[in-house]
Every structure is written in structure tokens, then in C-alpha cells.
C-alpha positions as CSV (number, residue, x, y, z in Angstrom):
1,M,-0.3,0.1,0.2
2,K,1.5,3.5,-0.6
3,I,0.2,6.5,1.9
4,G,0.9,10.1,0.9
5,L,1.9,12.6,3.3
6,A,1.6,16.4,2.4
7,R,2.5,19.3,4.8
8,V,1.5,22.9,4.5
9,S,2.7,25.8,6.3
10,T,0.6,28.4,7.6
11,R,2.2,30.8,4.9
12,D,1.9,28.3,2.3
13,Q,-2.0,27.5,2.7
14,H,-2.9,25.4,-0.8
15,P,-1.7,21.6,-0.3
16,H,-3.8,20.3,-3.5
17,A,-0.2,20.6,-5.9
18,Q,1.3,17.9,-3.0
19,E,-2.0,16.0,-2.7
20,D,-2.0,15.8,-6.8
21,A,1.8,14.7,-7.3
22,L,1.0,11.8,-4.4
23,R,-2.3,10.6,-6.2
24,A,-0.7,10.7,-9.4
25,A,2.3,8.6,-8.2
26,G,-0.2,5.8,-7.3
27,C,-0.9,6.5,-3.4
28,D,-4.3,4.9,-2.0
29,E,-4.5,7.1,0.7
30,V,-3.3,10.9,1.4
31,F,-3.4,12.4,4.3
32,T,-2.4,16.6,4.6
33,D,-0.6,18.5,7.8
34,H,-1.3,22.1,8.2
35,A,1.8,22.8,10.4
36,S,4.6,25.0,11.2
37,G,7.2,24.8,13.4
38,V,9.0,22.8,15.3
39,L,6.4,22.0,18.0
40,A,3.3,21.9,15.4
41,K,1.2,18.6,15.8
42,R,1.3,16.1,13.0
43,P,-2.4,14.3,13.0
44,G,-1.6,13.3,9.1
45,L,1.8,12.1,10.0
46,D,0.7,9.9,13.1
47,K,-2.5,8.4,11.1
48,A,0.4,7.5,8.2
49,L,2.0,5.8,10.8
50,L,-0.5,4.2,12.5
51,M,-1.9,2.7,9.1
52,A,2.0,1.6,7.7
53,R,2.5,-2.0,7.8
54,A,5.8,-4.0,6.6
55,G,6.1,-3.6,3.1
56,D,4.1,-0.6,2.6
57,Q,5.0,2.7,1.0
58,I,5.1,6.3,3.0
59,V,5.2,8.6,0.1
60,V,6.1,12.6,0.0
61,T,6.6,15.4,-2.5
62,K,10.0,16.4,-0.9
63,L,12.2,15.9,2.1
64,D,11.1,18.5,4.3
65,R,7.6,17.7,4.1
66,L,8.6,14.7,5.8
67,G,10.7,16.2,8.8
68,R,11.5,19.2,10.0
69,S,15.0,19.0,11.5
70,L,17.7,16.7,10.5
71,T,17.7,15.0,13.7
72,N,13.8,14.7,13.1
73,L,14.2,13.0,9.6
74,I,16.7,10.3,11.0
75,D,14.1,9.4,13.6
76,L,11.3,9.0,11.4
77,S,13.5,7.1,8.8
78,K,15.0,4.5,11.6
79,T,11.2,3.9,12.8
80,L,10.4,3.4,9.2
81,Q,13.3,1.0,8.7
82,E,12.5,-0.6,12.0
83,R,8.9,-1.3,11.1
84,G,9.6,-2.5,7.1
85,V,8.0,0.7,5.6
86,D,9.7,2.3,2.8
87,L,10.2,6.0,2.1
88,I,9.5,7.6,-1.2
89,V,10.5,10.9,-1.9
90,L,9.2,12.0,-5.6
91,D,11.1,15.3,-6.2
92,Q,14.6,13.7,-5.0
93,G,14.2,10.7,-6.6
94,V,15.0,8.5,-3.1
95,D,13.3,5.1,-2.3
96,T,14.4,3.4,0.4
97,S,13.3,0.0,-0.8
98,T,16.5,0.4,-3.4
99,A,20.1,0.1,-2.3
100,V,21.3,4.0,-3.3
101,G,17.9,5.2,-1.2
102,R,19.0,3.1,2.0
103,M,22.6,4.8,1.4
104,F,20.9,8.3,1.1
105,F,19.8,8.1,4.5
106,S,23.1,6.5,5.6
107,I,24.9,9.6,4.7
108,L,22.1,11.8,6.2
109,G,22.6,9.7,9.6
110,A,26.3,9.9,9.4
111,I,26.1,14.2,8.8
112,A,24.0,14.4,11.8
113,E,26.7,12.3,14.0
114,F,29.4,14.2,12.4
115,E,27.5,17.5,13.4
116,H,27.1,16.5,16.8
117,A,30.5,15.1,17.4
118,L,31.7,18.9,16.0
119,M,29.1,20.4,18.4
120,S,30.4,18.3,21.7
121,E,34.1,19.4,20.5
122,R,33.4,23.1,20.4
123,T,32.0,22.8,23.9
124,A,34.3,21.1,25.2
125,E,37.0,23.7,24.1
126,G,34.4,26.2,25.3
127,L,34.6,25.1,28.7
128,A,38.5,24.3,28.9
129,A,39.1,28.1,27.7
130,A,36.6,29.1,30.3
131,R,38.5,27.0,32.8
132,T,41.6,29.0,31.9
133,R,40.3,32.2,32.3
134,G,39.1,31.4,35.5
135,R,35.4,31.1,35.1
136,T,33.6,27.3,35.3
137,G,30.6,26.9,33.7
138,G,28.5,23.8,33.3
139,R,26.1,23.1,30.5
140,K,22.8,25.5,29.8
141,P,20.0,23.3,30.3
142,K,18.8,21.5,27.4
143,L,15.2,22.8,27.7
144,G,13.7,26.4,28.5
145,A,11.1,26.8,30.9
146,R,8.5,27.3,28.2
147,Q,9.7,24.1,26.6
148,I,9.5,22.1,29.6
149,E,5.9,23.4,30.0
150,M,5.2,22.5,26.6
151,A,6.6,19.0,27.2
152,R,4.7,18.7,30.4
153,S,1.5,19.3,28.7
154,M,2.2,17.3,25.9
155,Y,2.8,14.2,28.1
156,D,-0.6,15.1,30.2
157,E,-2.5,15.0,26.6
158,I,-5.2,12.4,27.1
159,D,-6.5,10.7,23.7
160,S,-10.2,9.8,23.1
161,D,-9.2,6.0,24.1
162,G,-7.7,7.7,27.6
163,K,-4.4,6.8,26.7
164,R,-1.2,9.0,26.7
165,K,-1.3,11.0,23.6
166,Y,2.3,11.0,23.0
167,T,5.0,8.7,24.5
168,V,8.2,9.9,26.4
169,A,10.3,9.0,23.3
170,Q,8.0,11.1,20.6
171,I,8.2,14.2,23.4
172,A,12.0,14.0,23.5
173,A,12.2,13.5,19.6
174,E,10.1,16.6,19.2
175,F,12.3,18.6,21.2
176,G,15.6,17.1,19.9
177,V,16.8,15.4,23.3
178,T,16.9,12.4,24.9
179,R,14.6,10.4,26.9
180,P,16.3,10.9,30.2
181,T,16.0,14.6,29.8
182,I,12.4,14.6,29.4
183,Y,12.0,12.0,32.6
184,R,14.3,14.2,34.4
185,H,12.4,17.4,33.5
186,L,9.0,15.8,34.5
187,Q,10.2,14.2,37.5
188,S,11.2,17.7,38.6
189,V,7.8,19.3,37.8
190,Q,6.0,16.7,39.9
191,Q,8.5,17.0,42.9
192,V,7.6,20.8,43.0
193,A,3.7,20.2,42.5
194,E,3.6,17.8,45.4
195,P,3.0,19.5,48.7
196,H,5.3,18.9,51.6
197,K,4.4,16.6,53.9
198,G,4.5,18.3,57.7
């Protein structure tokens, strides 16, 4: 089964061109997200992932219609790979059912790792330089107060079945942090919320 996924931002309100291209590519179902910004909800993507089974294909017109950041894209490609679902990107000619398509995503993953390694190296050098000048500093918090609040409200959101709408893994991916980071912030918020026993 081919499942099409279109995404438009608030600036670009017309998904028709994407939807037409996806139907022309033979998609049985087409889901559309109206979302802009890293934290915007993606009900269309959620439905597509829910529907996709091993051997199915998720089709997008361009890579940026699937993920909103390189990390987000890599995480999604890993999820699809683990579930045996292939990804087809029409405009860039990517098809992960082929060796070339899989290699493309391996290269993206390698770039993401390299970028992360460079950032870690720069951070270590910056801290070392600060220490030589007599300044000590730990890491800046990975999430700001507003982001922690958003993560908490995402965690508390319940769907129509009475289950949590987002897993901690999904929340962590949305903010580009690890699951332990989310758990740590959720715990600290809980401790503050609980009244002290006297």
C-alpha cells in the first residue's frame, strides 16, 4: 500500500499540488498536515504511521515535507526502517526499498552524527577556554522553562481512548533531546507540584 503525506505551513495554505502529485504517484491514501514550526502537531503523519504496515510505502513530494529538522528526519527514517516501511521522496528520487535510497539515509545519519560530534568538541573547547580564564560553567539547560511546560502538557495530553497521546520518546524527538532529559524534567515538575508532608 502507498500512503501519501503532504504538509503545508500557515504561509503556504494550498496542499493541492502536493496531494495531486501523491495521487498521481499511485497513493491509496493521502494525509495532509497544516503545520509550521518544530512543535506543531502532525495528525496526518501520526495517521500515516498508524496505518503503515511492513511492505507499505510512505510517499512525500520533498524531504522537508516529512521532517522539520535533520534529527527529526533521521528518527523518522529509523522508525520506518524498523517497521519495514519504505520511504519514497518524489522530487529527490529517493526510494529506501533500493540500495541507493538506503545509502542516502545512511549518509544523512552520518552527517547528523558528525554535526553532533563537532558540537560536542566545540563545547568541550569552550569550557576548557573558560576554565583557563578562571570561569567555570556547566551546561546550559537543554530545555527552557517554556519548553519544559510544553513537554509537560504534551505528556499530560490524553487521547479519546484515555491513553497518553504522546510517548516520552515522541516528546524527546520533538524537542531534539534524549528520553532521560524529558523524564528528569517531568520528575522535577512533579516534585514541585507535590505538597511537602509536614
